[in-house]
DRENVEX-808910 format. One record per residue: x, y, z of N, C-alpha, C, CB in turn; residue in one letter. Coordinates in steps of 0.1 Angstrom, whole numbers, padded with zeros to 4 digits, always signed. Glycine has a CB too. Example, Ala and Ser with C-alpha at 12.3 -4.5 7.8 and 13.67 -1.06 7.14 Angstrom:
BEGIN
+0132-0057+0078+0123-0045+0078+0132-0033+0078+0113-0045+0090a/+0128-0022+0071+0137-0011+0071+0129+0000+0079+0141-0006+0057s/
***
This chain:
BEGIN
-0158-0351+1344-0145-0344+1346-0140-0341+1332-0135-0353+1353m/-0132-0330+1331-0126-0326+1318-0114-0335+1315-0123-0311+1318a/-0113-0340+1303-0102-0348+1299-0093-0340+1290-0107-0361+1291v/-0080-0339+1293-0071-0331+1285-0070-0335+1271-0057-0330+1292p/-0066-0327+1262-0065-0330+1248-0052-0338+1245-0065-0317+1239m/-0050-0349+1253-0039-0357+1251-0040-0364+1237-0037-0368+1262v/-0029-0365+1230-0029-0371+1217-0035-0363+1206-0036-0384+1218g/-0039-0351+1209-0045-0342+1199-0039-0328+1199-0061-0340+1202r/-0027-0327+1206-0020-0314+1207-0016-0309+1193-0008-0315+1216a/-0010-0318+1185-0006-0314+1172-0017-0309+1163+0002-0325+1165a/-0029-0317+1164-0040-0313+1156-0046-0300+1161-0051-0324+1157a/-0046-0297+1174-0051-0285+1179-0042-0273+1175-0053-0285+1194l/-0029-0275+1175-0020-0265+1171-0022-0261+1156-0005-0269+1174d/-0024-0271+1148-0026-0269+1134-0039-0260+1131-0027-0282+1126e/-0049-0263+1139-0061-0255+1138-0059-0241+1143-0073-0262+1146l/-0051-0239+1153-0048-0226+1158-0041-0218+1147-0039-0227+1171r/-0032-0224+1140-0025-0217+1130-0034-0214+1118-0013-0226+1124q/-0044-0223+1115-0053-0220+1105-0062-0207+1109-0062-0232+1102a/-0066-0207+1121-0073-0195+1126-0065-0182+1125-0078-0197+1140w/-0053-0183+1128-0044-0171+1128-0043-0166+1113-0030-0175+1133q/-0043-0175+1104-0043-0171+1090-0055-0164+1086-0040-0183+1080r/-0067-0169+1091-0080-0162+1088-0080-0149+1095-0091-0172+1092v/-0076-0149+1108-0077-0137+1116-0067-0126+1110-0073-0140+1130d/-0057-0131+1103-0048-0121+1097-0052-0115+1084-0035-0128+1095g/-0064-0119+1080-0069-0113+1067-0071-0122+1056-0060-0102+1063g/-0071-0135+1058-0073-0145+1048-0088-0147+1045-0067-0158+1051g/-0091-0154+1034-0104-0157+1030-0109-0170+1037-0105-0159+1015g/-0119-0176+1032-0125-0188+1038-0114-0200+1037-0138-0192+1031c/-0112-0206+1049-0102-0217+1049-0109-0229+1056-0089-0212+1058l/-0110-0240+1048-0117-0252+1054-0107-0259+1062-0122-0261+1042p/-0112-0265+1073-0104-0274+1082-0113-0286+1084-0100-0267+1096a/-0110-0297+1078-0118-0309+1077-0113-0320+1087-0119-0315+1063v/-0122-0324+1097-0118-0334+1107-0127-0346+1105-0120-0328+1121l/-0121-0357+1102-0128-0369+1100-0124-0379+1111-0126-0375+1086t/-0132-0389+1113-0129-0400+1123-0141-0408+1126-0123-0394+1135g/-0139-0419+1132-0150-0428+1137-0157-0421+1149-0145-0442+1141e/-0169-0425+1152-0176-0419+1164-0168-0420+1176-0190-0426+1166p/-0167-0410+1184-0161-0410+1197-0146-0406+1196-0162-0423+1203g/-0141-0403+1185-0126-0401+1184-0123-0386+1188-0121-0403+1170t/-0132-0378+1191-0130-0365+1196-0130-0353+1186-0116-0365+1202g/-0138-0355+1176-0138-0344+1166-0145-0332+1172-0146-0349+1153k/-0157-0334+1178-0164-0322+1184-0156-0317+1196-0178-0326+1188s/-0149-0325+1203-0141-0320+1214-0129-0312+1210-0135-0332+1223a/-0124-0315+1198-0113-0307+1192-0118-0294+1188-0106-0315+1181l/-0130-0294+1182-0136-0281+1178-0139-0272+1190-0149-0284+1170v/-0144-0278+1200-0147-0271+1213-0134-0265+1219-0154-0280+1223g/-0123-0273+1219-0111-0268+1225-0106-0256+1217-0100-0279+1225a/-0107-0257+1204-0102-0245+1196-0110-0233+1198-0103-0249+1181l/-0124-0234+1199-0132-0223+1201-0129-0216+1215-0147-0227+1200l/-0127-0225+1225-0124-0219+1238-0110-0212+1238-0123-0231+1249r/-0101-0217+1230-0088-0211+1229-0088-0198+1222-0078-0221+1222d/-0093-0197+1210-0092-0185+1202-0103-0175+1204-0092-0189+1187v/-0115-0180+1209-0126-0171+1213-0130-0162+1201-0123-0163+1225r/-0134-0167+1190-0138-0159+1179-0151-0150+1182-0141-0167+1166p/-0152-0139+1176-0163-0130+1179-0176-0136+1174-0161-0117+1173g/-0176-0143+1162-0188-0148+1156-0186-0163+1154-0191-0141+1143t/-0195-0171+1158-0195-0186+1156-0208-0190+1151-0191-0194+1169v/-0209-0196+1139-0221-0201+1133-0220-0216+1133-0224-0195+1119l/-0229-0223+1140-0228-0237+1142-0241-0244+1137-0226-0242+1156t/-0240-0254+1129-0252-0261+1124-0248-0276+1121-0257-0255+1111g/-0259-0284+1120-0257-0298+1118-0270-0304+1112-0253-0306+1130a/-0271-0316+1108-0283-0322+1103-0292-0323+1115-0281-0337+1098a/-0305-0318+1113-0314-0317+1125-0325-0328+1125-0320-0303+1124r/-0327-0335+1115-0339-0344+1114-0334-0358+1110-0349-0339+1104l/-0344-0368+1113-0341-0381+1109-0340-0383+1094-0352-0391+1115h/-0349-0377+1087-0348-0376+1072-0343-0362+1069-0362-0378+1066s/-0330-0362+1064-0324-0348+1061-0333-0340+1052-0311-0350+1054p/-0335-0327+1056-0343-0318+1048-0333-0307+1042-0353-0311+1057a/-0338-0301+1031-0329-0291+1024-0324-0280+1033-0336-0285+1012p/-0312-0277+1033-0305-0266+1040-0306-0268+1056-0311-0253+1037y/-0305-0281+1060-0305-0284+1074-0295-0276+1082-0302-0299+1077d/-0282-0274+1076-0272-0267+1083-0276-0253+1085-0259-0268+1075w/-0280-0246+1075-0284-0232+1076-0296-0230+1085-0286-0226+1062l/-0306-0239+1084-0318-0239+1092-0314-0239+1107-0328-0250+1089a/-0304-0248+1110-0299-0249+1124-0292-0236+1128-0289-0261+1126a/-0285-0230+1119-0278-0217+1122-0288-0206+1125-0268-0213+1111v/-0299-0206+1117-0309-0195+1118-0318-0197+1129-0316-0194+1105l/-0319-0209+1135-0329-0212+1145-0326-0202+1157-0328-0226+1150a/-0337-0195+1162-0336-0187+1173-0329-0173+1171-0328-0194+1184g/-0325-0170+1158-0319-0158+1155-0329-0148+1150-0308-0160+1145r/-0326-0135+1152-0334-0124+1146-0329-0123+1131-0333-0111+1154d/-0338-0127+1122-0334-0127+1108-0340-0116+1100-0338-0141+1101t/-0346-0106+1107-0353-0095+1100-0344-0087+1091-0359-0087+1110g/-0331-0086+1095-0322-0077+1088-0314-0084+1077-0312-0071+1097a/-0316-0097+1075-0309-0104+1065-0314-0100+1051-0311-0120+1067l/-0305-0099+1041-0308-0095+1028-0314-0106+1019-0296-0089+1021p/-0325-0112+1025-0331-0124+1019-0346-0121+1019-0327-0137+1026v/-0353-0123+1008-0368-0122+1008-0374-0131+1018-0373-0125+0994p/-0384-0126+1025-0391-0134+1036-0395-0147+1031-0402-0126+1042p/-0401-0149+1019-0406-0162+1015-0394-0171+1012-0414-0160+1002d/-0383-0166+1007-0371-0175+1005-0365-0178+1019-0361-0168+0997a/-0365-0169+1028-0360-0172+1041-0368-0183+1048-0360-0159+1050l/-0381-0183+1046-0390-0193+1051-0385-0207+1047-0404-0191+1048a/-0381-0208+1034-0376-0221+1029-0363-0225+1035-0375-0220+1013w/-0354-0215+1036-0340-0217+1041-0341-0221+1056-0331-0205+1039l/-0350-0215+1063-0351-0217+1078-0360-0229+1081-0356-0205+1085a/-0365-0235+1071-0374-0247+1073-0386-0243+1082-0366-0259+1079q/-0392-0232+1080-0404-0228+1088-0416-0235+1083-0406-0213+1087r/-0425-0238+1092-0437-0246+1088-0447-0238+1079-0445-0250+1100p/-0446-0225+1078-0455-0217+1070-0448-0213+1057-0459-0205+1078d/-0441-0222+1051-0434-0218+1038-0445-0216+1027-0425-0229+1034v/-0442-0206+1018-0452-0203+1008-0452-0214+0997-0448-0190+1001p/-0463-0213+0989-0464-0223+0979-0454-0221+0968-0478-0223+0973r/-0451-0209+0965-0441-0206+0954-0427-0210+0958-0442-0191+0950e/-0421-0218+0950-0408-0223+0952-0397-0215+0945-0406-0238+0949r/-0385-0214+0950-0374-0208+0943-0366-0219+0936-0365-0200+0953y/-0359-0216+0926-0351-0226+0919-0339-0229+0928-0346-0220+0905t/-0334-0241+0927-0322-0245+0936-0311-0235+0934-0317-0259+0932p/-0308-0230+0922-0297-0220+0920-0300-0207+0928-0295-0217+0905e/-0312-0202+0927-0316-0190+0934-0315-0192+0949-0330-0185+0930a/-0320-0203+0954-0319-0205+0969-0305-0206+0974-0326-0218+0973l/-0296-0212+0965-0282-0213+0969-0276-0199+0970-0274-0222+0959l/-0278-0191+0960-0273-0177+0961-0278-0170+0973-0277-0169+0948r/-0291-0172+0977-0296-0165+0988-0291-0171+1001-0312-0166+0988l/-0288-0184+1001-0282-0190+1013-0268-0184+1016-0282-0205+1011a/-0260-0183+1005-0247-0177+1006-0248-0163+1011-0239-0178+0993v/-0258-0155+1006-0259-0141+1010-0263-0140+1025-0270-0135+1001a/-0271-0150+1030-0275-0150+1044-0263-0152+1053-0286-0161+1046a/-0255-0162+1049-0243-0165+1057-0233-0153+1057-0236-0178+1052v/-0232-0147+1045-0223-0135+1043-0227-0124+1053-0222-0131+1029r/-0240-0122+1053-0246-0111+1062-0243-0115+1077-0261-0109+1059a/-0245-0127+1081-0243-0131+1094-0228-0130+1098-0247-0145+1097l/-0219-0133+1089-0205-0132+1092-0200-0117+1093-0196-0139+1081v/-0206-0109+1084-0202-0095+1084-0188-0093+1081-0205-0088+1098g/-0181-0084+1088-0167-0081+1086-0158-0092+1091-0163-0068+1092a/-0164-0101+1099-0156-0112+1105-0144-0107+1113-0150-0120+1093g/-0134-0116+1116-0134-0130+1112-0144-0138+1120-0120-0135+1113p/-0147-0150+1115-0157-0159+1121-0153-0173+1119-0171-0156+1115a/-0160-0182+1127-0158-0196+1126-0172-0202+1122-0153-0203+1139v/-0172-0210+1111-0184-0217+1107-0182-0232+1111-0187-0215+1092l/-0190-0237+1119-0189-0251+1124-0199-0259+1117-0190-0252+1139v/-0195-0269+1109-0204-0279+1102-0202-0292+1109-0201-0279+1087v/-0211-0296+1118-0211-0309+1125-0217-0320+1116-0218-0308+1138e/-0211-0331+1116-0216-0344+1110-0219-0341+1095-0228-0348+1117d/-0210-0337+1087-0212-0335+1073-0218-0348+1067-0199-0331+1066l/-0214-0360+1072-0218-0372+1066-0233-0374+1066-0212-0384+1073h/-0240-0366+1075-0255-0368+1077-0262-0356+1070-0258-0368+1091a/-0255-0347+1064-0262-0335+1058-0269-0338+1045-0252-0324+1056l/-0279-0330+1042-0286-0331+1029-0278-0325+1018-0300-0324+1030d/-0281-0329+1005-0273-0324+0994-0273-0309+0993-0279-0330+0981p/-0284-0302+0996-0283-0287+0995-0273-0281+1005-0297-0281+0998a/-0273-0287+1017-0263-0282+1027-0249-0285+1022-0266-0288+1041s/-0247-0296+1017-0233-0300+1012-0229-0290+1001-0233-0314+1007l/-0238-0287+0992-0235-0277+0981-0232-0263+0987-0247-0276+0971n/-0240-0259+0997-0238-0246+1004-0224-0246+1010-0249-0243+1014l/-0220-0256+1017-0207-0256+1024-0196-0255+1014-0206-0269+1032v/-0198-0263+1002-0188-0262+0992-0187-0248+0986-0191-0272+0981g/-0198-0241+0984-0198-0228+0979-0192-0218+0989-0212-0223+0976e/-0194-0219+1001-0188-0211+1011-0173-0212+1012-0194-0214+1025l/-0168-0224+1009-0154-0227+1010-0147-0219+0998-0151-0242+1009a/-0154-0216+0988-0149-0209+0976-0150-0194+0977-0155-0214+0964a/-0156-0189+0988-0158-0174+0989-0145-0168+0995-0170-0171+0997t/-0146-0154+0995-0136-0146+1002-0140-0143+1016-0133-0134+0994d/-0150-0150+1022-0154-0147+1035-0143-0149+1045-0166-0155+1039l/-0140-0140+1055-0129-0142+1065-0134-0152+1075-0126-0129+1071p/-0134-0165+1071-0139-0175+1081-0131-0188+1081-0154-0179+1077t/-0130-0194+1092-0125-0207+1093-0137-0217+1093-0116-0209+1107l/-0137-0225+1082-0148-0234+1080-0144-0248+1086-0151-0236+1065l/-0149-0250+1099-0146-0262+1106-0156-0273+1103-0145-0260+1121l/-0152-0284+1097-0161-0295+1093-0157-0308+1100-0161-0296+1078v/-0167-0314+1106-0165-0327+1112-0173-0337+1104-0168-0328+1127t/-0168-0349+1103-0175-0360+1095-0170-0373+1099-0174-0357+1080s/-0178-0383+1098-0174-0397+1098-0168-0400+1084-0185-0407+1102r/-0161-0411+1082-0157-0415+1069-0168-0416+1059-0149-0428+1070p/-0166-0413+1047-0177-0413+1037-0185-0426+1037-0171-0411+1023p/-0179-0437+1039-0187-0450+1038-0198-0450+1049-0178-0461+1039d/-0197-0441+1059-0208-0441+1069-0218-0430+1067-0201-0439+1083a/-0217-0424+1055-0226-0413+1052-0239-0417+1046-0219-0403+1042a/-0249-0408+1047-0262-0411+1040-0260-0414+1025-0272-0399+1042e/-0251-0406+1019-0248-0408+1005-0233-0408+1004-0254-0397+0996s/-0226-0420+1004-0212-0421+1005-0205-0414+0993-0207-0436+1004p/-0210-0415+0981-0203-0408+0970-0204-0393+0971-0209-0413+0957q/-0216-0388+0975-0218-0374+0977-0209-0368+0988-0232-0370+0979l/-0208-0376+0999-0200-0371+1010-0185-0371+1006-0202-0380+1022a/-0181-0381+0999-0167-0382+0995-0164-0370+0985-0164-0396+0987a/-0173-0367+0976-0170-0356+0967-0170-0343+0975-0181-0355+0956r/-0178-0341+0985-0178-0329+0993-0166-0328+1001-0191-0329+1003s/-0161-0338+1007-0149-0338+1015-0137-0335+1006-0146-0351+1022l/-0137-0341+0994-0126-0338+0984-0126-0324+0980-0127-0348+0972a/-0138-0318+0978-0139-0304+0973-0134-0295+0984-0154-0301+0970r/-0137-0298+0997-0132-0289+1007-0117-0291+1009-0139-0292+1020l/-0112-0303+1009-0098-0306+1011-0090-0300+1000-0096-0321+1012s/-0096-0298+0988-0088-0293+0976-0086-0278+0976-0095-0297+0964g/-0093-0271+0986-0091-0256+0986-0076-0253+0990-0101-0250+0996v/-0069-0244+0983-0055-0241+0987-0054-0238+1002-0050-0230+0978p/-0045-0244+1009-0042-0241+1023-0052-0249+1032-0043-0227+1025g/-0061-0257+1027-0070-0264+1036-0063-0273+1046-0081-0271+1028a/-0069-0274+1058-0064-0283+1068-0072-0296+1067-0065-0277+1082v/-0065-0308+1067-0071-0321+1066-0066-0330+1077-0069-0327+1052r/-0075-0334+1086-0070-0342+1097-0080-0354+1099-0070-0334+1110q/-0074-0366+1101-0082-0378+1104-0078-0382+1118-0079-0389+1094h/-0088-0383+1127-0085-0386+1141-0087-0401+1143-0094-0378+1151l/-0077-0408+1147-0078-0422+1150-0079-0425+1165-0066-0430+1144g/-0077-0437+1169-0077-0441+1183-0065-0435+1190-0078-0456+1185a/-0066-0433+1203-0055-0429+1211-0045-0441+1213-0059-0424+1225l/-0032-0438+1215-0022-0448+1218-0023-0452+1233-0008-0443+1214e/-0017-0463+1236-0018-0468+1250-0011-0457+1259-0010-0481+1251a/+0000-0451+1255+0006-0441+1263-0003-0429+1265+0019-0436+1256g/-0011-0425+1256-0020-0414+1257-0031-0417+1268-0027-0410+1244h/-0036-0430+1267-0046-0434+1277-0040-0434+1291-0051-0448+1274v/-0027-0438+1292-0020-0437+1305-0019-0423+1310-0006-0444+1304a/-0016-0413+1302-0015-0399+1306-0029-0394+1311-0010-0391+1294q/-0040-0398+1304-0053-0393+1308-0057-0399+1322-0063-0397+1297i/-0054-0412+1324-0057-0418+1337-0049-0412+1348-0054-0433+1336i/-0036-0409+1345-0028-0402+1355-0033-0388+1358-0013-0401+1350a/-0039-0381+1349-0045-0368+1351-0057-0370+1360-0049-0362+1338h/-0065-0381+1358-0077-0383+1366-0074-0388+1380-0086-0393+1359a/-0063-0395+1382-0059-0400+1395-0044-0395+1398-0059-0416+1395y/-0043-0382+1401-0029-0377+1403-0022-0383+1415-0030-0362+1405p/-0030-0388+1425-0024-0394+1437-0022-0409+1436-0033-0391+1449d/-0026-0415+1425-0025-0429+1423-0022-0432+1408-0037-0437+1428a/-0010-0429+1404-0006-0431+1390-0009-0446+1386+0008-0427+1387p/-0014-0448+1374-0017-0462+1370-0005-0469+1366-0027-0462+1358p/-0005-0482+1368+0006-0491+1364+0005-0492+1349+0006-0505+1371s/+0016-0497+1343+0015-0499+1328+0005-0510+1324+0029-0503+1323a/+0004-0520+1333-0005-0531+1331-0020-0526+1331-0004-0542+1341q/-0023-0517+1341-0037-0512+1342-0040-0503+1330-0038-0504+1355l/-0030-0494+1327-0033-0485+1315-0035-0493+1302-0021-0476+1314a/-0027-0504+1301-0029-0512+1289-0042-0519+1288-0018-0523+1288s/-0047-0523+1300-0060-0530+1301-0071-0520+1298-0062-0536+1315a/-0070-0508+1303-0080-0498+1300-0080-0494+1285-0078-0485+1308v/-0068-0493+1279-0067-0490+1265-0074-0501+1257-0052-0489+1261w/-0072-0514+1261-0078-0524+1253-0093-0524+1255-0072-0538+1258q/-0098-0521+1267-0112-0521+1270-0119-0510+1262-0115-0519+1285r/-0113-0499+1260-0119-0488+1253-0116-0487+1239-0116-0475+1260t/-0106-0495+1234-0102-0494+1220-0094-0481+1217-0113-0496+1211g/-0090-0474+1228-0083-0461+1226-0093-0450+1221-0073-0463+1216g/-0106-0453+1223-0116-0443+1219-0118-0433+1230-0129-0450+1216n/-0116-0420+1227-0117-0410+1238-0130-0409+1244-0113-0396+1232p/-0141-0411+1236-0154-0410+1242-0157-0421+1252-0165-0411+1231y/-0153-0434+1248-0155-0445+1257-0146-0443+1270-0151-0458+1250r/-0134-0438+1268-0126-0435+1279-0132-0425+1289-0112-0431+1275l/-0137-0414+1283-0143-0404+1292-0155-0409+1299-0148-0392+1283t/-0163-0417+1293-0175-0423+1299-0171-0433+1310-0184-0430+1289e/-0160-0441+1308-0155-0450+1318-0150-0443+1330-0145-0459+1312l/-0143-0432+1328-0138-0424+1339-0149-0418+1347-0129-0413+1334l/-0160-0414+1340-0172-0409+1348-0178-0420+1356-0182-0402+1338a/-0179-0432+1350-0186-0443+1357-0178-0447+1370-0188-0455+1348m/-0164-0446+1369-0156-0450+1380-0153-0439+1389-0143-0456+1374a/-0159-0427+1387-0155-0415+1396-0158-0419+1411-0164-0403+1392a/-0148-0414+1419-0150-0416+1433-0143-0429+1438-0164-0416+1437g/-0138-0437+1429-0131-0449+1433-0117-0449+1427-0139-0462+1428r/-0110-0459+1431-0096-0459+1426-0095-0463+1412-0088-0469+1435g/-0083-0462+1406-0081-0465+1391-0084-0480+1388-0067-0462+1387p/-0084-0489+1398-0087-0503+1395-0101-0504+1390-0085-0511+1407q/-0110-0495+1394-0124-0496+1390-0125-0494+1375-0132-0485+1397a/-0115-0488+1368-0115-0487+1354-0114-0500+1347-0104-0478+1349l/-0109-0510+1354-0108-0524+1349-0119-0532+1353-0094-0530+1353v/-0124-0530+1366-0134-0539+1372-0148-0535+1368-0132-0539+1387d/-0150-0522+1365-0164-0517+1363-0170-0524+1350-0163-0502+1361e/-0181-0530+1352-0188-0536+1340-0191-0525+1329-0200-0544+1344p/-0189-0529+1317-0192-0519+1306-0206-0521+1301-0181-0520+1295l/-0214-0510+1300-0227-0511+1294-0225-0513+1279-0236-0499+1296p/-0235-0517+1272-0234-0520+1257-0229-0509+1249-0247-0524+1252g/-0233-0496+1252-0229-0485+1244-0214-0482+1246-0237-0473+1247y/-0207-0488+1255-0193-0485+1257-0184-0497+1251-0190-0483+1272l/-0191-0508+1248-0183-0519+1243-0177-0515+1229-0192-0531+1242q/-0164-0518+1227-0158-0515+1214-0165-0524+1204-0143-0518+1214p/-0168-0519+1192-0175-0527+1182-0165-0538+1176-0179-0518+1170a/-0171-0549+1174-0164-0560+1167-0161-0556+1153-0172-0573+1168a/-0151-0562+1147-0147-0557+1134-0158-0558+1123-0135-0566+1129p/-0167-0568+1125-0178-0569+1115-0191-0562+1119-0181-0584+1113d/-0190-0554+1130-0201-0546+1134-0200-0531+1132-0204-0549+1149q/-0211-0524+1131-0210-0510+1129-0206-0504+1143-0224-0504+1125a/-0199-0493+1143-0195-0487+1156-0207-0481+1163-0185-0476+1154p/-0206-0481+1177-0217-0475+1185-0219-0460+1181-0214-0477+1200e/-0231-0456+1181-0233-0442+1178-0227-0432+1188-0248-0439+1176p/-0223-0421+1184-0218-0410+1193-0229-0401+1197-0206-0402+1186e/-0234-0403+1210-0245-0395+1215-0241-0385+1224-0255-0405+1221l/-0248-0373+1224-0246-0363+1234-0251-0367+1247-0252-0349+1229t/-0248-0360+1258-0253-0363+1271-0268-0362+1271-0247-0353+1282a/-0274-0351+1265-0288-0350+1265-0295-0361+1257-0292-0337+1259r/-0289-0365+1246-0294-0377+1238-0295-0389+1247-0287-0379+1225e/-0284-0391+1255-0284-0403+1263-0295-0402+1274-0270-0405+1270r/-0298-0390+1279-0309-0389+1288-0322-0392+1282-0309-0374+1294e/-0324-0387+1270-0337-0390+1262-0337-0405+1259-0337-0382+1249v/-0326-0411+1256-0326-0425+1253-0330-0433+1266-0312-0430+1249l/-0325-0429+1277-0329-0435+1290-0344-0434+1292-0321-0430+1301g/-0349-0423+1289-0364-0421+1291-0372-0430+1282-0367-0406+1289c/-0367-0431+1269-0374-0440+1260-0374-0454+1265-0367-0439+1246l/-0362-0458+1271-0362-0472+1276-0372-0474+1287-0348-0474+1281a/-0376-0463+1294-0386-0464+1304-0400-0463+1299-0384-0453+1315e/-0401-0462+1286-0414-0462+1279-0421-0448+1280-0423-0472+1286g/-0414-0438+1283-0420-0425+1284-0424-0418+1271-0410-0415+1292m/-0435-0411+1271-0439-0403+1259-0431-0391+1258-0454-0400+1259s/-0432-0384+1246-0424-0371+1244-0428-0361+1255-0427-0366+1230n/-0441-0360+1258-0445-0351+1268-0440-0354+1282-0461-0350+1269k/-0439-0367+1285-0434-0371+1298-0419-0368+1298-0436-0386+1300q/-0412-0370+1287-0397-0367+1287-0395-0352+1288-0391-0372+1273i/-0403-0344+1281-0402-0330+1282-0403-0325+1297-0412-0323+1273a/-0413-0331+1304-0415-0327+1318-0403-0331+1326-0428-0332+1323r/-0399-0344+1324-0388-0349+1332-0375-0342+1331-0386-0364+1329a/-0372-0338+1318-0359-0331+1316-0360-0316+1315-0354-0336+1302l/-0373-0311+1317-0375-0297+1317-0371-0290+1304-0368-0290+1329e/-0375-0296+1293-0373-0291+1280-0386-0291+1272-0361-0298+1272i/-0386-0285+1260-0399-0284+1253-0401-0297+1245-0398-0273+1243s/-0414-0300+1242-0417-0312+1234-0410-0312+1221-0433-0313+1233v/-0410-0300+1215-0403-0299+1202-0388-0303+1203-0404-0285+1196r/-0382-0299+1214-0368-0302+1216-0366-0318+1217-0362-0295+1228t/-0376-0324+1225-0376-0338+1226-0377-0345+1212-0387-0343+1235v/-0386-0339+1204-0388-0345+1191-0375-0345+1183-0399-0338+1183t/-0368-0334+1184-0355-0333+1176-0345-0343+1181-0349-0318+1178v/-0345-0345+1195-0335-0354+1200-0339-0369+1196-0335-0354+1216h/-0352-0372+1196-0356-0385+1192-0353-0387+1177-0372-0387+1194v/-0355-0377+1169-0351-0378+1155-0336-0381+1153-0355-0365+1147s/-0328-0374+1161-0314-0376+1160-0310-0390+1165-0306-0365+1169n/-0317-0395+1175-0314-0409+1179-0317-0419+1168-0322-0412+1192l/-0328-0416+1161-0332-0425+1150-0322-0425+1140-0346-0421+1145l/-0317-0413+1136-0307-0412+1126-0294-0418+1130-0305-0397+1122r/-0289-0415+1142-0276-0420+1147-0276-0435+1149-0272-0413+1159k/-0287-0441+1153-0287-0455+1156-0291-0463+1144-0296-0458+1168t/-0297-0457+1134-0302-0464+1123-0315-0472+1126-0292-0474+1118g/-0321-0469+1137-0334-0475+1141-0345-0470+1132-0337-0474+1156a/-0356-0478+1130-0367-0474+1122-0378-0468+1130-0372-0486+1114s/-0378-0469+1143-0389-0464+1151-0383-0461+1166-0401-0473+1152s/-0391-0453+1173-0387-0451+1187-0388-0464+1195-0396-0440+1193r/-0397-0473+1191-0398-0486+1199-0385-0493+1197-0410-0494+1193t/-0379-0493+1185-0367-0501+1182-0355-0494+1190-0363-0501+1167e/-0355-0481+1191-0345-0474+1199-0346-0478+1213-0346-0458+1197v/-0359-0478+1218-0361-0482+1232-0356-0496+1235-0376-0480+1236a/-0359-0505+1226-0355-0519+1228-0339-0520+1229-0360-0528+1217l/-0333-0512+1220-0318-0513+1220-0313-0507+1233-0313-0505+1208r/-0319-0497+1238-0315-0491+1251-0317-0500+1262-0323-0478+1254a/-0328-0508+1262-0330-0518+1273-0319-0529+1272-0344-0524+1271v/-0316-0533+1260-0306-0543+1259-0292-0538+1264-0304-0548+1244r/-0290-0525+1261-0277-0519+1265-0277-0515+1280-0274-0507+1257a/-0288-0517+1287-0288-0513+1301-0290-0498+1304-0276-0518+1308g/-0295-0491+1294-0297-0476+1296-0310-0474+1303-0296-0469+1282t/-0310-0467+1313-0322-0463+1321-0322-0449+1325-0324-0472+1333r/-0334-0443+1327-0334-0429+1331-0328-0427+1344-0349-0424+1331a/-0328-0437+1353-0323-0435+1366-0307-0434+1366-0327-0445+1376d/-0301-0436+1354-0287-0435+1353-0283-0420+1352-0281-0442+1341r/-0293-0411+1350-0291-0397+1348-0297-0390+1359-0296-0393+1334h/-0290-0384+1368-0295-0377+1380-0304-0365+1377-0284-0372+1389p/-0304-0360+1365-0312-0349+1362-0326-0353+1359-0307-0341+1350s/-0329-0366+1358-0342-0371+1354-0350-0374+1367-0342-0383+1345v/-0361-0367+1369-0369-0370+1381-0384-0371+1376-0368-0358+1392h/-0390-0382+1380-0404-0383+1376-0413-0383+1388-0406-0397+1369r/
***
């Protein structure tokens, strides 16, 4: 079920105003959203895109377990017709991370200039939205590109989501990148924290309009989820079809348990990543997962790489063991049929 943007209305309104400034003829305007996993950074970006409906949206994120140069741009270019871009084919092969890259390398400075030129061509006359997901996981070349784009006159809203720098692959580099973006005149800077108990009560009331929750029940759900929107959404999905009391009685799987103060937070996984995780817990190979989920083997490989990066596991076996301990199984996902 869709959960309303309770507790995020002011943040969404500030992003709308930023888009209006870009749409009115402004240059590149960064909007940086930070927060722990599950606090709704991507949901806020999605709500803005649905609201303003920009003509051009370029979205990218770290794509591999071991970050590769220009991951963000490679993700943007994936599946696009790049024949008209003003970039030499051999340089484009490097920027798009194609397997048939030439032996001759470009200097980092030259590649950066060509990367900016590629984005400029994709944006065209604009206005556009550039979405940079999970800046904390990006490679240094991508971070440098994002910083360069923020300094251009491109008519774009540069939407950046990130965990706090201390959760980044390179904390110092991430901190410098976030500071660089936040220092652009007019930049929007938001940090999303946990929802308040009253916000959780509003969301439960939205989910159960015929059985408004008591203050005690809402408080209990707030404590169970830590006010984390992702955990709350998952709990509502698990309790679907039953009364609000199920939100308190339903046993929580490991991935929904709020992290203890001395533990790392649970990774924020997409629905497809959770499906792949369930398949790994069943001991399925990449080919078996591809058949079960009706996706390509290459797509499975990307999801497995993302799971390794997000969980910090060193192998697919370790990821599978964690899934087993958390009670994740393929039969939790109705789209999986073997």
